[in-house]
gemmi code that builds the backbone of each chain (N, CA, C; Angstrom):
import gemmi

chains = {
    "A": [
        ("MET", (11.194, 29.896, 14.556), (10.478, 30.585, 13.473), (9.095, 29.950, 13.299)),
        ("THR", (8.069, 30.712, 13.562), (6.734, 30.206, 13.298), (6.104, 31.102, 12.251)),
        ("SER", (5.702, 30.477, 11.168), (5.079, 31.247, 10.103), (4.288, 30.308, 9.225)),
        ("PHE", (3.639, 30.891, 8.239), (2.789, 30.120, 7.354), (3.614, 29.388, 6.298)),
        ("ALA", (3.148, 28.191, 5.959), (3.712, 27.478, 4.823), (3.183, 28.120, 3.542)),
        ("PRO", (3.863, 27.890, 2.428), (3.342, 28.397, 1.153), (1.970, 27.791, 0.832)),
        ("ARG", (1.367, 28.312, -0.212), (0.011, 27.910, -0.588), (0.010, 27.347, -2.022)),
        ("PRO", (0.599, 26.163, -2.201), (0.602, 25.576, -3.554), (-0.801, 25.143, -3.948)),
        ("PRO", (-1.068, 25.003, -5.242), (-2.404, 24.546, -5.646), (-2.628, 23.084, -5.237)),
        ("PRO", (-3.777, 22.756, -4.617), (-4.094, 21.362, -4.316), (-4.279, 20.576, -5.620)),
        ("PRO", (-4.182, 19.244, -5.561), (-3.952, 18.438, -4.359), (-2.475, 18.322, -3.987)),
        ("TYR", (-2.239, 18.210, -2.686), (-0.922, 17.856, -2.148), (-1.209, 17.186, -0.808)),
        ("TYR", (-0.171, 16.833, -0.066), (-0.394, 16.054, 1.150), (0.074, 16.790, 2.403)),
        ("ALA", (-0.634, 16.535, 3.488), (-0.263, 17.076, 4.794), (0.028, 15.918, 5.744)),
        ("VAL", (1.102, 16.043, 6.505), (1.375, 15.121, 7.608), (1.116, 15.904, 8.896)),
        ("ILE", (0.047, 15.530, 9.581), (-0.359, 16.225, 10.807), (0.204, 15.427, 11.978)),
        ("PHE", (1.181, 16.022, 12.650), (1.862, 15.338, 13.753), (1.554, 16.097, 15.044)),
        ("THR", (0.785, 15.454, 15.914), (0.370, 16.052, 17.176), (1.046, 15.273, 18.291)),
        ("ALA", (1.761, 15.947, 19.164), (2.556, 15.212, 20.156), (2.527, 15.875, 21.521)),
        ("GLN", (2.610, 15.045, 22.538), (2.779, 15.530, 23.906), (4.213, 15.242, 24.327)),
        ("ASN", (4.962, 16.317, 24.556), (6.355, 16.197, 24.958), (6.442, 15.967, 26.459)),
        ("ARG", (7.352, 15.098, 26.883), (7.521, 14.845, 28.319), (8.293, 15.960, 29.026)),
        ("GLY", (9.031, 16.737, 28.221), (9.858, 17.782, 28.817), (11.262, 17.321, 29.153)),
        ("THR", (11.614, 16.111, 28.674), (12.969, 15.592, 28.921), (13.978, 16.338, 28.045)),
        ("SER", (15.115, 16.688, 28.595), (16.228, 17.356, 27.889), (15.729, 18.349, 26.841)),
        ("PRO", (15.117, 19.438, 27.296), (14.471, 20.375, 26.358), (15.419, 21.021, 25.351)),
        ("ALA", (16.657, 21.324, 25.769), (17.578, 21.979, 24.832), (17.935, 21.028, 23.698)),
        ("GLU", (18.204, 19.775, 24.053), (18.555, 18.788, 23.027), (17.352, 18.508, 22.136)),
        ("TYR", (16.183, 18.442, 22.757), (14.970, 18.242, 21.958), (14.796, 19.378, 20.951)),
        ("ALA", (14.964, 20.602, 21.414), (14.763, 21.765, 20.531), (15.749, 21.744, 19.375)),
        ("SER", (17.019, 21.433, 19.661), (18.007, 21.433, 18.575), (17.741, 20.284, 17.606)),
        ("THR", (17.286, 19.142, 18.132), (16.976, 18.011, 17.245), (15.752, 18.322, 16.386)),
        ("ALA", (14.744, 18.941, 16.992), (13.553, 19.312, 16.222), (13.924, 20.294, 15.116)),
        ("GLN", (14.805, 21.241, 15.445), (15.247, 22.212, 14.445), (15.998, 21.510, 13.312)),
        ("ARG", (16.853, 20.565, 13.686), (17.600, 19.791, 12.686), (16.643, 19.017, 11.769)),
        ("MET", (15.584, 18.454, 12.349), (14.620, 17.711, 11.536), (13.883, 18.636, 10.569)),
        ("MET", (13.575, 19.851, 11.024), (12.934, 20.838, 10.146), (13.852, 21.147, 8.957)),
        ("THR", (15.143, 21.345, 9.239), (16.112, 21.670, 8.187), (16.255, 20.507, 7.218)),
        ("LEU", (16.368, 19.294, 7.787), (16.545, 18.099, 6.959), (15.302, 17.850, 6.096)),
        ("ALA", (14.129, 18.003, 6.691), (12.888, 17.802, 5.933), (12.841, 18.754, 4.733)),
        ("ALA", (13.260, 20.000, 4.965), (13.182, 21.023, 3.916), (14.098, 20.708, 2.740)),
        ("GLU", (15.075, 19.815, 2.955), (16.001, 19.434, 1.881), (15.474, 18.263, 1.052)),
        ("GLN", (14.383, 17.636, 1.487), (13.903, 16.427, 0.818), (13.105, 16.770, -0.443)),
        ("PRO", (13.179, 15.898, -1.446), (12.353, 16.086, -2.643), (10.867, 16.063, -2.275)),
        ("GLY", (10.102, 16.965, -2.826), (8.665, 16.969, -2.614), (8.208, 17.736, -1.387)),
        ("TYR", (9.166, 18.266, -0.620), (8.804, 19.081, 0.559), (8.191, 20.400, 0.095)),
        ("LEU", (7.076, 20.777, 0.694), (6.405, 22.024, 0.298), (6.411, 23.078, 1.397)),
        ("GLY", (6.549, 22.658, 2.661), (6.546, 23.637, 3.739), (6.137, 23.001, 5.048)),
        ("VAL", (6.169, 23.803, 6.111), (5.816, 23.292, 7.437), (5.196, 24.412, 8.264)),
        ("GLU", (4.313, 24.028, 9.153), (3.740, 24.955, 10.139), (3.782, 24.247, 11.490)),
        ("SER", (4.098, 24.981, 12.534), (4.309, 24.336, 13.821), (3.918, 25.278, 14.948)),
        ("ALA", (3.262, 24.739, 15.970), (2.913, 25.534, 17.152), (2.959, 24.626, 18.372)),
        ("HIS", (3.524, 25.145, 19.445), (3.667, 24.363, 20.676), (3.187, 25.161, 21.875)),
        ("GLU", (2.421, 24.482, 22.721), (1.981, 25.060, 23.986), (3.117, 24.962, 25.021)),
        ("ALA", (3.058, 25.811, 26.022), (4.029, 25.724, 27.118), (3.941, 24.357, 27.816)),
        ("SER", (2.788, 23.714, 27.774), (2.588, 22.398, 28.393), (3.351, 21.276, 27.700)),
        ("GLY", (3.903, 21.554, 26.506), (4.585, 20.506, 25.756), (3.712, 19.850, 24.703)),
        ("PHE", (2.458, 20.280, 24.635), (1.580, 19.768, 23.574), (1.839, 20.587, 22.314)),
        ("GLY", (2.080, 19.903, 21.208), (2.425, 20.633, 20.000), (1.849, 20.003, 18.749)),
        ("ILE", (1.697, 20.826, 17.726), (1.230, 20.358, 16.419), (2.232, 20.828, 15.371)),
        ("THR", (2.690, 19.894, 14.549), (3.522, 20.233, 13.408), (2.858, 19.642, 12.178)),
        ("VAL", (2.578, 20.488, 11.206), (2.001, 20.019, 9.944), (3.029, 20.265, 8.853)),
        ("SER", (3.480, 19.197, 8.213), (4.383, 19.362, 7.072), (3.617, 19.017, 5.800)),
        ("TYR", (4.006, 19.675, 4.716), (3.277, 19.546, 3.452), (4.205, 18.975, 2.391)),
        ("TRP", (3.652, 18.061, 1.581), (4.441, 17.280, 0.638), (3.689, 17.150, -0.677)),
        ("SER", (4.458, 16.981, -1.746), (3.832, 16.908, -3.079), (3.127, 15.586, -3.323)),
        ("SER", (3.543, 14.519, -2.629), (2.997, 13.186, -2.933), (3.184, 12.242, -1.752)),
        ("LEU", (2.479, 11.133, -1.779), (2.687, 10.088, -0.778), (4.083, 9.484, -0.905)),
        ("GLU", (4.619, 9.440, -2.114), (5.961, 8.899, -2.318), (6.998, 9.780, -1.606)),
        ("ALA", (6.810, 11.085, -1.683), (7.739, 11.995, -0.992), (7.677, 11.773, 0.521)),
        ("ILE", (6.481, 11.546, 1.050), (6.327, 11.294, 2.490), (7.007, 9.975, 2.865)),
        ("ALA", (6.823, 8.953, 2.029), (7.435, 7.647, 2.308), (8.964, 7.752, 2.284)),
        ("ALA", (9.495, 8.527, 1.352), (10.952, 8.680, 1.273), (11.488, 9.408, 2.498)),
        ("TRP", (10.785, 10.431, 2.954), (11.199, 11.153, 4.161), (11.108, 10.230, 5.374)),
        ("ARG", (10.085, 9.422, 5.428), (9.947, 8.466, 6.530), (11.110, 7.473, 6.547)),
        ("ALA", (11.607, 7.111, 5.359), (12.682, 6.122, 5.256), (14.070, 6.734, 5.478)),
        ("ASN", (14.149, 8.052, 5.507), (15.444, 8.712, 5.751), (16.068, 8.180, 7.046)),
        ("VAL", (17.326, 7.800, 6.988), (17.972, 7.107, 8.117), (18.039, 7.995, 9.361)),
        ("GLU", (18.477, 9.235, 9.177), (18.592, 10.131, 10.337), (17.214, 10.382, 10.955)),
        ("HIS", (16.225, 10.562, 10.108), (14.857, 10.787, 10.590), (14.352, 9.556, 11.350)),
        ("THR", (14.650, 8.386, 10.845), (14.207, 7.144, 11.493), (14.813, 7.008, 12.888)),
        ("LEU", (16.106, 7.306, 13.017), (16.766, 7.227, 14.324), (16.155, 8.235, 15.301)),
        ("VAL", (15.856, 9.431, 14.796), (15.262, 10.454, 15.661), (13.851, 10.047, 16.083)),
        ("ARG", (13.095, 9.436, 15.179), (11.754, 8.953, 15.569), (11.848, 7.934, 16.699)),
        ("GLU", (12.847, 7.061, 16.616), (13.014, 6.062, 17.676), (13.325, 6.733, 19.020)),
        ("ARG", (14.190, 7.749, 18.977), (14.475, 8.497, 20.211), (13.225, 9.205, 20.709)),
        ("GLY", (12.445, 9.707, 19.783), (11.202, 10.387, 20.156), (10.303, 9.487, 20.982)),
        ("ARG", (10.145, 8.255, 20.520), (9.290, 7.312, 21.253), (9.921, 6.896, 22.582)),
        ("ALA", (11.244, 6.730, 22.577), (11.919, 6.231, 23.786), (12.079, 7.307, 24.849)),
        ("GLU", (12.270, 8.570, 24.412), (12.682, 9.596, 25.369), (11.763, 10.811, 25.445)),
        ("TRP", (11.324, 11.293, 24.267), (10.756, 12.638, 24.254), (9.245, 12.726, 24.386)),
        ("TYR", (8.564, 11.757, 23.790), (7.106, 11.884, 23.724), (6.403, 10.917, 24.660)),
        ("SER", (5.413, 11.390, 25.361), (4.544, 10.463, 26.089), (3.461, 9.929, 25.148)),
        ("GLY", (3.221, 10.622, 24.057), (2.265, 10.122, 23.069), (2.246, 11.024, 21.858)),
        ("TYR", (1.814, 10.474, 20.751), (1.592, 11.308, 19.569), (0.535, 10.686, 18.670)),
        ("GLU", (0.006, 11.488, 17.793), (-0.895, 11.046, 16.732), (-0.306, 11.531, 15.416)),
        ("LEU", (-0.348, 10.685, 14.411), (0.167, 11.067, 13.100), (-0.894, 10.747, 12.059)),
        ("ARG", (-1.240, 11.744, 11.285), (-2.258, 11.564, 10.248), (-1.720, 12.031, 8.907)),
        ("ILE", (-1.954, 11.244, 7.885), (-1.561, 11.619, 6.527), (-2.840, 11.935, 5.765)),
        ("ALA", (-2.881, 13.141, 5.211), (-4.137, 13.636, 4.640), (-3.875, 14.353, 3.317)),
        ("LYS", (-4.801, 14.164, 2.402), (-4.694, 14.781, 1.074), (-5.411, 16.125, 1.090)),
        ("VAL", (-4.662, 17.193, 0.878), (-5.259, 18.530, 0.882), (-6.032, 18.723, -0.412)),
        ("GLU", (-7.327, 18.954, -0.271), (-8.193, 19.078, -1.448), (-8.551, 20.531, -1.754)),
        ("ARG", (-8.593, 21.348, -0.690), (-8.916, 22.771, -0.874), (-8.060, 23.566, 0.083)),
        ("ALA", (-7.663, 24.752, -0.347), (-6.842, 25.593, 0.524), (-7.071, 27.042, 0.162)),
        ("TYR", (-7.196, 27.872, 1.189), (-7.243, 29.298, 0.936), (-6.714, 30.048, 2.137)),
        ("GLY", (-6.445, 31.302, 1.957), (-5.834, 32.070, 3.033), (-6.377, 33.477, 3.076)),
        ("PHE", (-6.000, 34.146, 4.149), (-6.423, 35.533, 4.384), (-5.246, 36.311, 4.940)),
        ("ARG", (-5.051, 37.537, 4.454), (-4.088, 38.458, 5.062), (-4.783, 39.796, 5.232)),
        ("ALA", (-4.692, 40.350, 6.427), (-5.241, 41.686, 6.656), (-4.439, 42.696, 5.847)),
        ("ALA", (-5.112, 43.722, 5.354), (-4.392, 44.814, 4.688), (-3.436, 45.420, 5.699)),
        ("PRO", (-2.217, 45.829, 5.270), (-1.204, 46.310, 6.226), (-1.721, 47.371, 7.190)),
        ("GLY", (-2.521, 48.320, 6.692), (-3.024, 49.380, 7.546), (-3.990, 48.884, 8.626)),
        ("GLU", (-4.586, 47.722, 8.376), (-5.556, 47.192, 9.325), (-4.923, 46.495, 10.518)),
        ("VAL", (-3.678, 46.076, 10.367), (-3.067, 45.249, 11.415), (-2.769, 46.089, 12.645)),
        ("GLY", (-3.503, 45.781, 13.710), (-3.383, 46.597, 14.928), (-2.180, 46.240, 15.755)),
    ],
    "B": [
        ("MET", (-7.712, 23.365, 27.525), (-7.541, 21.906, 27.418), (-6.864, 21.569, 26.090)),
        ("THR", (-5.683, 21.038, 26.178), (-5.026, 20.569, 24.963), (-4.821, 19.075, 25.096)),
        ("SER", (-5.335, 18.346, 24.148), (-5.178, 16.899, 24.190), (-5.417, 16.346, 22.803)),
        ("PHE", (-5.282, 15.051, 22.687), (-5.423, 14.392, 21.405), (-6.891, 14.198, 21.051)),
        ("ALA", (-7.163, 14.312, 19.760), (-8.483, 13.953, 19.255), (-8.576, 12.427, 19.182)),
        ("PRO", (-9.786, 11.882, 19.135), (-9.933, 10.434, 18.967), (-9.306, 9.965, 17.650)),
        ("ARG", (-9.245, 8.650, 17.480), (-8.588, 8.057, 16.328), (-9.574, 7.173, 15.573)),
        ("PRO", (-10.553, 7.805, 14.903), (-11.521, 7.004, 14.142), (-10.841, 6.389, 12.921)),
        ("PRO", (-11.408, 5.331, 12.371), (-10.808, 4.739, 11.171), (-10.951, 5.672, 9.971)),
        ("PRO", (-9.866, 5.926, 9.211), (-9.975, 6.711, 7.975), (-10.846, 5.971, 6.955)),
        ("PRO", (-11.367, 6.682, 5.957), (-11.168, 8.107, 5.714), (-12.112, 8.998, 6.519)),
        ("TYR", (-11.594, 10.169, 6.843), (-12.403, 11.245, 7.398), (-11.700, 12.551, 7.010)),
        ("TYR", (-12.180, 13.684, 7.468), (-11.622, 14.947, 6.989), (-11.019, 15.778, 8.118)),
        ("ALA", (-9.965, 16.505, 7.757), (-9.322, 17.439, 8.690), (-9.445, 18.849, 8.138)),
        ("VAL", (-9.782, 19.796, 9.000), (-9.702, 21.215, 8.655), (-8.512, 21.781, 9.428)),
        ("ILE", (-7.472, 22.109, 8.686), (-6.224, 22.616, 9.283), (-6.289, 24.140, 9.218)),
        ("PHE", (-6.431, 24.757, 10.387), (-6.572, 26.216, 10.460), (-5.344, 26.772, 11.179)),
        ("THR", (-4.518, 27.494, 10.430), (-3.283, 28.062, 10.955), (-3.451, 29.572, 10.952)),
        ("ALA", (-3.247, 30.214, 12.091), (-3.561, 31.642, 12.159), (-2.546, 32.405, 12.984)),
        ("GLN", (-2.351, 33.645, 12.580), (-1.540, 34.578, 13.367), (-2.478, 35.571, 14.033)),
        ("ASN", (-2.500, 35.512, 15.353), (-3.365, 36.401, 16.123), (-2.672, 37.754, 16.313)),
        ("ARG", (-3.456, 38.824, 16.222), (-2.878, 40.162, 16.425), (-2.655, 40.490, 17.895)),
        ("GLY", (-3.362, 39.752, 18.755), (-3.253, 40.043, 20.187), (-4.293, 41.036, 20.675)),
        ("THR", (-5.267, 41.366, 19.803), (-6.338, 42.294, 20.188), (-7.302, 41.605, 21.151)),
        ("SER", (-7.725, 42.299, 22.179), (-8.699, 41.820, 23.170), (-8.554, 40.326, 23.462)),
        ("PRO", (-7.447, 39.941, 24.105), (-7.150, 38.518, 24.288), (-8.189, 37.747, 25.107)),
        ("ALA", (-8.760, 38.380, 26.122), (-9.726, 37.650, 26.954), (-10.972, 37.321, 26.135)),
        ("GLU", (-11.433, 38.314, 25.365), (-12.624, 38.090, 24.545), (-12.318, 37.081, 23.440)),
        ("TYR", (-11.124, 37.167, 22.886), (-10.732, 36.186, 21.880), (-10.758, 34.779, 22.469)),
        ("ALA", (-10.170, 34.623, 23.643), (-10.091, 33.290, 24.264), (-11.480, 32.731, 24.545)),
        ("SER", (-12.384, 33.577, 25.049), (-13.720, 33.064, 25.360), (-14.485, 32.743, 24.074)),
        ("THR", (-14.276, 33.536, 23.034), (-14.940, 33.252, 21.760), (-14.396, 31.962, 21.144)),
        ("ALA", (-13.076, 31.788, 21.212), (-12.476, 30.557, 20.677), (-13.020, 29.341, 21.431)),
        ("GLN", (-13.146, 29.482, 22.746), (-13.681, 28.379, 23.547), (-15.135, 28.092, 23.160)),
        ("ARG", (-15.900, 29.153, 22.965), (-17.299, 28.990, 22.538), (-17.367, 28.274, 21.187)),
        ("MET", (-16.474, 28.617, 20.266), (-16.476, 27.962, 18.946), (-16.128, 26.477, 19.077)),
        ("MET", (-15.196, 26.144, 19.969), (-14.839, 24.734, 20.219), (-16.078, 23.972, 20.705)),
        ("THR", (-16.808, 24.592, 21.653), (-17.995, 23.949, 22.212), (-19.070, 23.781, 21.140)),
        ("LEU", (-19.284, 24.847, 20.367), (-20.314, 24.811, 19.327), (-19.957, 23.791, 18.245)),
        ("ALA", (-18.687, 23.756, 17.844), (-18.258, 22.785, 16.826), (-18.544, 21.358, 17.297)),
        ("ALA", (-18.258, 21.114, 18.580), (-18.422, 19.755, 19.126), (-19.879, 19.299, 19.119)),
        ("GLU", (-20.798, 20.256, 18.997), (-22.235, 19.912, 18.965), (-22.735, 19.615, 17.546)),
        ("GLN", (-21.889, 19.852, 16.541), (-22.343, 19.715, 15.153), (-22.333, 18.254, 14.707)),
        ("PRO", (-23.277, 17.893, 13.826), (-23.249, 16.537, 13.256), (-21.943, 16.309, 12.491)),
        ("GLY", (-21.368, 15.138, 12.678), (-20.162, 14.787, 11.929), (-18.865, 15.241, 12.561)),
        ("TYR", (-18.959, 15.953, 13.684), (-17.740, 16.381, 14.388), (-17.057, 15.177, 15.008)),
        ("LEU", (-15.744, 15.061, 14.812), (-15.008, 13.908, 15.355), (-14.020, 14.279, 16.450)),
        ("GLY", (-13.583, 15.555, 16.466), (-12.610, 15.940, 17.488), (-11.817, 17.150, 17.049)),
        ("VAL", (-10.941, 17.635, 17.939), (-10.134, 18.817, 17.630), (-8.803, 18.725, 18.367)),
        ("GLU", (-7.783, 19.298, 17.755), (-6.474, 19.435, 18.406), (-6.014, 20.861, 18.151)),
        ("SER", (-5.397, 21.476, 19.162), (-5.077, 22.892, 19.049), (-3.814, 23.206, 19.832)),
        ("ALA", (-2.950, 24.023, 19.251), (-1.747, 24.472, 19.964), (-1.440, 25.897, 19.533)),
        ("HIS", (-1.066, 26.731, 20.498), (-0.779, 28.139, 20.227), (0.546, 28.553, 20.860)),
        ("GLU", (1.336, 29.264, 20.088), (2.572, 29.844, 20.588), (2.264, 31.129, 21.358)),
        ("ALA", (3.189, 31.509, 22.229), (3.043, 32.784, 22.934), (2.993, 33.961, 21.956)),
        ("SER", (3.603, 33.798, 20.783), (3.618, 34.853, 19.756), (2.253, 35.112, 19.136)),
        ("GLY", (1.280, 34.215, 19.409), (-0.028, 34.358, 18.782), (-0.204, 33.511, 17.538)),
        ("PHE", (0.839, 32.795, 17.160), (0.722, 31.864, 16.029), (0.127, 30.566, 16.547)),
        ("GLY", (-0.926, 30.096, 15.892), (-1.574, 28.893, 16.397), (-2.077, 27.990, 15.291)),
        ("ILE", (-2.224, 26.726, 15.644), (-2.776, 25.733, 14.724), (-3.936, 25.040, 15.422)),
        ("THR", (-5.082, 24.994, 14.756), (-6.223, 24.217, 15.236), (-6.626, 23.267, 14.120)),
        ("VAL", (-6.650, 21.982, 14.419), (-7.086, 20.984, 13.444), (-8.369, 20.365, 13.975)),
        ("SER", (-9.452, 20.529, 13.221), (-10.698, 19.864, 13.609), (-10.955, 18.729, 12.625)),
        ("TYR", (-11.609, 17.695, 13.128), (-11.822, 16.478, 12.345), (-13.312, 16.246, 12.162)),
        ("TRP", (-13.667, 15.821, 10.949), (-15.073, 15.721, 10.547), (-15.296, 14.466, 9.732)),
        ("SER", (-16.522, 13.953, 9.781), (-16.826, 12.703, 9.092), (-16.925, 12.870, 7.578)),
        ("SER", (-17.236, 14.076, 7.105), (-17.482, 14.265, 5.666), (-17.321, 15.732, 5.278)),
        ("LEU", (-17.213, 15.982, 3.993), (-17.181, 17.359, 3.489), (-18.511, 18.059, 3.755)),
        ("GLU", (-19.598, 17.293, 3.748), (-20.918, 17.874, 4.019), (-20.972, 18.408, 5.454)),
        ("ALA", (-20.396, 17.663, 6.379), (-20.372, 18.115, 7.779), (-19.572, 19.410, 7.911)),
        ("ILE", (-18.463, 19.512, 7.175), (-17.639, 20.728, 7.213), (-18.416, 21.901, 6.616)),
        ("ALA", (-19.110, 21.655, 5.510), (-19.889, 22.718, 4.863), (-21.007, 23.208, 5.784)),
        ("ALA", (-21.629, 22.278, 6.505), (-22.717, 22.670, 7.415), (-22.168, 23.512, 8.571)),
        ("TRP", (-21.034, 23.135, 9.088), (-20.401, 23.917, 10.174), (-20.000, 25.308, 9.667)),
        ("ARG", (-19.492, 25.346, 8.440), (-19.118, 26.626, 7.843), (-20.340, 27.538, 7.690)),
        ("ALA", (-21.488, 26.945, 7.425), (-22.714, 27.722, 7.208), (-23.405, 28.106, 8.518)),
        ("ASN", (-22.970, 27.542, 9.631), (-23.560, 27.880, 10.933), (-23.505, 29.406, 11.135)),
        ("VAL", (-24.625, 29.996, 11.510), (-24.723, 31.466, 11.561), (-23.765, 32.071, 12.592)),
        ("GLU", (-23.747, 31.499, 13.780), (-22.862, 32.046, 14.816), (-21.395, 31.920, 14.394)),
        ("HIS", (-21.065, 30.793, 13.798), (-19.696, 30.569, 13.320), (-19.331, 31.568, 12.218)),
        ("THR", (-20.273, 31.840, 11.349), (-20.032, 32.780, 10.250), (-19.758, 34.187, 10.782)),
        ("LEU", (-20.543, 34.611, 11.775), (-20.334, 35.940, 12.366), (-18.970, 36.020, 13.043)),
        ("VAL", (-18.582, 34.949, 13.723), (-17.286, 34.941, 14.407), (-16.144, 34.965, 13.394)),
        ("ARG", (-16.306, 34.252, 12.274), (-15.260, 34.301, 11.242), (-15.075, 35.720, 10.717)),
        ("GLU", (-16.198, 36.432, 10.563), (-16.095, 37.817, 10.083), (-15.338, 38.691, 11.092)),
        ("ARG", (-15.635, 38.498, 12.378), (-14.889, 39.232, 13.404), (-13.420, 38.845, 13.389)),
        ("GLY", (-13.168, 37.568, 13.155), (-11.783, 37.091, 13.094), (-10.984, 37.852, 12.051)),
        ("ARG", (-11.584, 38.019, 10.874), (-10.883, 38.740, 9.806), (-10.785, 40.231, 10.116)),
        ("ALA", (-11.800, 40.785, 10.714), (-11.822, 42.233, 10.957), (-10.953, 42.629, 12.154)),
        ("GLU", (-10.899, 41.757, 13.179), (-10.288, 42.181, 14.447), (-9.125, 41.330, 14.928)),
        ("TRP", (-9.268, 39.998, 14.813), (-8.355, 39.146, 15.574), (-7.126, 38.656, 14.827)),
        ("TYR", (-7.289, 38.375, 13.533), (-6.192, 37.740, 12.807), (-5.512, 38.700, 11.843)),
        ("SER", (-4.188, 38.672, 11.838), (-3.474, 39.385, 10.772), (-3.385, 38.490, 9.534)),
        ("GLY", (-3.565, 37.191, 9.726), (-3.581, 36.290, 8.585), (-3.918, 34.882, 9.007)),
        ("TYR", (-4.413, 34.106, 8.085), (-4.603, 32.680, 8.356), (-4.539, 31.876, 7.067)),
        ("GLU", (-4.332, 30.590, 7.235), (-4.417, 29.624, 6.143), (-5.416, 28.560, 6.570)),
        ("LEU", (-6.255, 28.139, 5.650), (-7.222, 27.105, 5.948), (-7.134, 26.027, 4.875)),
        ("ARG", (-6.942, 24.799, 5.316), (-6.817, 23.681, 4.373), (-7.797, 22.589, 4.755)),
        ("ILE", (-8.474, 22.059, 3.766), (-9.387, 20.938, 3.981), (-8.749, 19.710, 3.351)),
        ("ALA", (-8.565, 18.680, 4.177), (-7.770, 17.529, 3.752), (-8.451, 16.234, 4.167)),
        ("LYS", (-8.338, 15.245, 3.303), (-8.926, 13.926, 3.562), (-7.885, 13.039, 4.246)),
        ("VAL", (-8.175, 12.633, 5.471), (-7.241, 11.787, 6.217), (-7.318, 10.375, 5.648)),
        ("GLU", (-6.184, 9.906, 5.148), (-6.144, 8.592, 4.501), (-5.522, 7.538, 5.406)),
        ("ARG", (-4.585, 7.959, 6.266), (-3.941, 7.022, 7.183), (-3.758, 7.739, 8.511)),
        ("ALA", (-3.845, 6.965, 9.584), (-3.672, 7.564, 10.910), (-3.173, 6.497, 11.860)),
        ("TYR", (-2.217, 6.897, 12.689), (-1.794, 5.989, 13.750), (-1.249, 6.815, 14.899)),
        ("GLY", (-1.090, 6.142, 16.029), (-0.663, 6.870, 17.213), (0.272, 6.046, 18.053)),
        ("PHE", (0.833, 6.721, 19.039), (1.786, 6.097, 19.962), (1.499, 6.606, 21.361)),
        ("ARG", (1.534, 5.700, 22.333), (1.500, 6.104, 23.743), (2.597, 5.365, 24.471)),
        ("ALA", (3.402, 6.080, 25.224), (4.422, 5.425, 26.048), (3.733, 4.591, 27.117)),
        ("ALA", (4.341, 3.466, 27.456), (3.823, 2.678, 28.575), (3.896, 3.546, 29.830)),
        ("PRO", (2.901, 3.454, 30.723), (2.841, 4.361, 31.874), (4.158, 4.454, 32.646)),
        ("GLY", (4.818, 3.323, 32.871), (6.077, 3.326, 33.616), (7.190, 4.070, 32.921)),
        ("GLU", (7.057, 4.209, 31.596), (8.119, 4.863, 30.826), (8.028, 6.380, 30.858)),
        ("VAL", (6.871, 6.892, 31.220), (6.684, 8.347, 31.112), (7.489, 9.053, 32.195)),
        ("GLY", (8.502, 9.810, 31.773), (9.431, 10.445, 32.717), (8.867, 11.719, 33.290)),
    ],
}
model = gemmi.Model(1)
for chain_id, residues in chains.items():
    chain = gemmi.Chain(chain_id)
    for i, (resn, *xyz) in enumerate(residues, 1):
        res = gemmi.Residue()
        res.name, res.seqid = resn, gemmi.SeqId(i, " ")
        for name, pos in zip(("N", "CA", "C"), xyz):
            atom = gemmi.Atom()
            atom.name, atom.element = name, gemmi.Element(name[0])
            atom.pos, atom.b_iso = gemmi.Position(*pos), 0.0
            res.add_atom(atom)
        chain.add_residue(res)
    model.add_chain(chain)
structure = gemmi.Structure()
structure.add_model(model)
structure.setup_entities()
């Protein structure tokens, strides 16, 4: 499922996770990534997620959170911590992680009749 | 070209652009997107970009900038402004744009021998 995250009023936080996947055990990776999406959505302060992946294995996942405390709690989640360790050991050749405070946000939707 | 942006010391700014492409005139869209990447990279305060697109047309592009002033100047660029108008009229069924201040950043690279 790829779609837009909700548009809460700023300020809130974004975790920008950019990763290069090695392509190891793709089915297991996909199910684990899906599990992490589900688990993240259950955490206090979770606001939404957006994710896109190239066929090359390069991907960006941006998750949105109400506060730095919510991000720290998700980071400390035991299952998430174990999966991060597997990510470094098995799945990713590299990643970048940035924590950023969303200060402004806006969106656009084409009128239904305009969508070609 | 999909790869990681550099890792300058925070704080700096991220423009998180998440869009659903309609699939109209894909070749022209791709060349215009490439032109915008090149033009952005020439702007003062540009720090880098990361981009990933699904086959469905859902994509995320995160560009990084030294300041809000640099982002405002890029937004005011005439060629960029015309392309944004075309984006709304022709290419995108919807998008979300978030401007966020990067407060923390770190990365990981597997040791060369580990990359499977």
